[in-house]
N, C-alpha and C positions, 0 to 999 in steps of 0.2 A: 652179779655184784662185781664191783670193781674195788680194788684196794687203792685208797687215796691217802697219801701222806701229806699232811698240811702242817708246816712248821714243826715237823718231827712227830706229830700225833697222827695215828692211823685210824681211818674210818672205812667202813664198808658202805658204798653208795651204789644204789641200783641205777642202771642206764635209764635215761629219759626223765630223771628228776633234776630240776634246776636247783643248784646248790643254795640259792637264796631261800628256797622253801625249807632248808635245813639249817638256817642261820643260827638258831638257838643252840644247836649241837656243835656246829662248826666254830662258833665263837669260843668254845673251850680250847681251841688250838691257837688262840690269840689273834684271830681275824676280827678286825673291826668292820662293822657294817653300818651304813647310814640308811639309805632308802630301800635296799634290796631289790630295786627294779632297774638298775643300770644307769641311773641318772646322775648320781653324785660322785662316783669314782673313789670313794673311801676304801673299798675292798680290793684295790688293784693288787695283783700278784704276778709272780714270775712262774711260768710253767716250766719246771726243770726236767720233767720226764712225762711222756704220755700225751703230748700235744695232739698226736694223730688220733687219739681215742676220743677227743672232745669235738662237739659240734662247732661249726664255724661261728664266729661272733655275729650277733645280730647287728642291724644297722644302728640301733640305739647304742649298743655297746661300742661299736666302732666310733661313733660320733663322740661319745664320752671320753674314750681313750685319746682320741685326737685332741679334744678340747683341753684335757689335763696334761698333754705332752707325753703320753705313755704309749703312743701308737707304734708298737713293735710286735713282731709275730708271736713272741713268747710272753708278752704282757697281756693279761686278761683281767676282767672283773670277776672276782670269785663268785659273786652272787648270780652271775649269768652263765656259769659253766654248766654244761649238760654232757653227760657221758653218752656216747653213741655206740661204743663197742664194749662187749663184756670181756671179762678175763684180762683186763688191762691193769697195769700199775701206773699210777699217776702221782707225781710229786709236785707240790706247790709250795712256794715260799712268799710270804707277804713282807712288805717293807717295815 
């Protein structure tokens, strides 16, 4: 499990689970979700800590970030995040 802080609220999330699958729980931290499949860009966030613990963005996520003008290394779609390494501390902040 990894400790993930989203907008100040802490979650324990197992590696390999796409955050979009947990959207009902993660919404409690104030994250807005639209489609949960990386197409809309509603859930864009800044990865403040632990970027190295996350899987690389998919082609769909990269295209969406580019389209909405958020294509920077630490800007990601919350719904598309997947933890690759255990025992990581990850901190996200949404707009």
